[in-house]
C-alpha positions in Angstrom: 45.0 -115.9 -14.1 47.8 -118.4 -14.1 50.4 -118.1 -11.2 53.8 -116.7 -12.3 55.6 -119.9 -11.3 54.1 -121.5 -14.4 55.4 -118.8 -16.7 58.3 -120.8 -18.2 56.0 -123.7 -19.1 53.3 -121.3 -20.5 56.0 -119.6 -22.6 57.0 -123.0 -24.0 53.4 -123.9 -24.7 52.8 -120.6 -26.6 56.1 -120.6 -28.4 55.8 -124.2 -29.6 52.2 -123.6 -30.6 53.0 -120.5 -32.7 56.2 -121.9 -34.3 54.6 -125.2 -35.2 51.6 -123.4 -36.6 53.8 -121.4 -38.9 56.0 -124.3 -39.9 53.0 -126.6 -40.5 51.4 -123.9 -42.7 54.5 -123.5 -44.8 55.1 -127.2 -45.1 51.4 -127.9 -46.0 51.4 -125.2 -48.6 54.7 -126.5 -50.1 53.3 -130.1 -50.2 49.8 -129.5 -51.6 49.4 -125.9 -52.6 46.2 -123.9 -51.9 43.8 -126.8 -52.4 40.2 -126.6 -51.2 41.0 -128.7 -48.1 44.1 -126.6 -47.2 42.8 -125.3 -43.9 41.8 -128.8 -42.6 45.2 -130.3 -43.7 47.0 -127.4 -42.1 45.3 -127.8 -38.7 45.8 -131.5 -38.8 49.5 -131.1 -39.5 49.8 -128.3 -36.9 48.2 -130.4 -34.1 50.5 -133.3 -34.9 53.5 -131.1 -34.9 52.5 -129.4 -31.7 52.3 -132.7 -29.9 56.0 -133.1 -30.7 57.1 -129.5 -30.5 55.9 -128.7 -26.9 57.8 -131.5 -25.2 60.8 -130.8 -27.5 60.9 -127.2 -26.4 60.7 -128.3 -22.8 63.7 -130.6 -23.2 65.8 -128.4 -25.5 65.4 -125.1 -23.6 68.1 -125.9 -21.0 70.5 -127.0 -23.6 69.9 -123.8 -25.7 70.3 -121.6 -22.6 73.7 -123.2 -21.8 74.8 -122.8 -25.4 73.8 -119.1 -25.4 75.7 -118.6 -22.1 78.8 -120.1 -23.7 78.5 -117.9 -26.8 78.0 -114.5 -25.2 80.5 -112.3 -23.5 80.0 -111.7 -19.8 79.9 -108.1 -19.0 
């Protein structure tokens, strides 16, 4: 198994993979509909999106955490 110290990076990898998969699927469907080559186009769009999404999640996560800390009430 993977050591727990890598959990934040693994979480970012899984999150970015799933989110980009969903968004790429919706975007591909909206752009071309259910054409015979839909699956291939979806996977190509997803892989391209994931290459951008994973580093973006790594960079944006600290900013998002700080924003959430500023928005919530400390108990």
